[in-house]
C-alpha positions, 0 to 999 in steps of 0.5 A: 689541298687548296680549292682551285676556285681559291687558288687565283686569289692566294697571291693577292692574299699573300701579298697583303698578309704574308708577302714573304710567301711570294719570295719563292715565286719571284726569286728566279727573276731577281738574278736576271733582272739585276744582271740586266740592270748592271748590263744597262748601266755598264753599256751607258758607261761604255758609251760615255767612255767611247764618246769621250775617247772619240772626242779626244781623238778628234781633238788630237786630230784637230791639233795635229792638223793645225800643227801641220799647217803652221809648219807648212806656212813657216816653210813657205815664208822662209828666211825673208820673214825673219823680222816677223818671226822676231816680232812673234817671239817678242809678242809671245814673251810680252804676253807671258810676262803680262800674264805673270804680272796679272797673276802676281797682282792677284796674289798680292791682292789676296795676301793683302786681303788675308793680312787685313782679315788676320789683323782684325782677328788679332785686334779682337783676340787682344780685346778678348784677352784683356777682358778675360785678364780683368775678369780673372784678376777680379775673381782672384781678388775676391777669392783672396778676400774670402779666404781659402777656408770658406767651405770649412767655415760654412760647415762649422757654422752649422747653417741650415742644410739646404742653404748649406747645399746651395752655397756649396753648389754656388761655390763649385760653379764659381770654381768651374767658371774661374777654371773655364776662364783661365783655360779660355785665356790660355787658348786665346794666348796660344791662338794669338801667338800662332796668328802672329806667326801666320801674319809674319809669314804672309808679310814675307810672302807679300814682300817676295810677290812685290819683288817678283812683280817689280822684276816682271815690270822691268822685264816687260818694259825691256820686252816692249822696247824691243817690240817697238824697235822690231815693229819699226823695222817691219814697217820699214819693210812695208813702206811701199803700198804694194809691199803692204798689200802683198803682206796683208794678202799673205796674212789673209791667205794664211787665215783662210787656210787656217779656217779651212783646216779648222773647219774640216777638223771641227766638223766632227766635234759636235757641240751641245744641243741644249743651247739656242743655235747660233743662227737663232741668235742673230741680232741678239749677240753681246759685243765681245769687248767694250769700245768703239768701232774704228774699222767696219766690215767692208771698209777699204783697208789697202788696195782692193782689200777690205776689212772682213770683220770689225776692229774695235778699240779697246783698253789693254787688258780689257776682258774679251768675251765669247759671243756665243757658246761653243768650243775653242778650235784654235788658240795660238799666235797667227802672223798679222793677227797676233794671239788669236782665238777661234770658237766653233759654234756648230752649224758652220758658224765660227767667231774670231778674236784677234790681237789679244794680249793674252789667251785664257782658253786652250784649244778644245775648251768648251765655253759659255756665252759671255765667258771671258776667253782673252784679254785685249791687246795689240799683238800681231803688229798693232800700234794701239790695243784693239780687238779684231772680231769676225763671224764666219758662216761656212768659212766665209766672213759675214757682217758682225753688226747684223749679229750683234745687239744694237748699242744704245 
């Protein structure tokens, strides 16, 4: 019988000296605690799945809204914009071929680099084989001079037993070393043979890649010639100032309709909150592309129309970078703007990058600040490569110069 005065001290005593004695006390709580932990983990996993499903549903809704708008605009244009449709088709084909050419060049560069590394390895193997061959030949020569009866001679000479043991040990080492050299020599020969087969395969791949590249270059030349002819026809249609003004106004209206559609759908796509806000980055944003500004915000374009962004001269193929983190809400072709990317930065801010040669991000992609999203080009009817860049706040254009870093 335990004294009640000491009963309260027993758990502490058991905890120190006999912890196993506490098992009966805590066992009833183990299962409920484990179930609670599993339930919590399951809830978090469920929340993550639900959040991801909601994001996917909202992204699908955004794409459907864009597709609906594109079909509507296509119906509104009708047959009278047949040349514009031809220009779009040609420029998309040129973009595809350009992308293939860039990929082929990268593959060729990788193959040539691997061939150079393999050639260096091959030379090193040949040097190793030559050295091993000389060493093995020398060992064979020494063995031949010594004679194969050397161990028997040592035994018959009845030398000091300790000295005899040392000589036998040395002789064993010599045989083992010679065997190891021969095995390494054979392994290097096998490796060299396999390496030469790999080099030949790489050379065949390289030849095919160069042949493909040449075919793509010819296809691009033909496509660009076709584009030039079509662009001249388009420009012939827009000889009068009024026709040009109406065309530019129609393009601007389509862009605004796209912005409105994207803005409504993108409002549900919540961007990450662990980054600086777009509004706090005013005057600190990096320029989207290298080049001088040929048309500034607010400068006259045609009639009463003014530029709503910056037209920045750029070399064809130069990287176009996002000015701030966000999510791509449009990545496609738009008449008058060519291959266009729109990035939503949250809090009603968006950035636009137009006239690209190729787009590198799809709708729905999360991107970081300064990440490459496209390559500069002249799609959308430009005669020389440039990037058209806009910043929108609540759907309305603002002067990008106020947001970008001052250039030295």
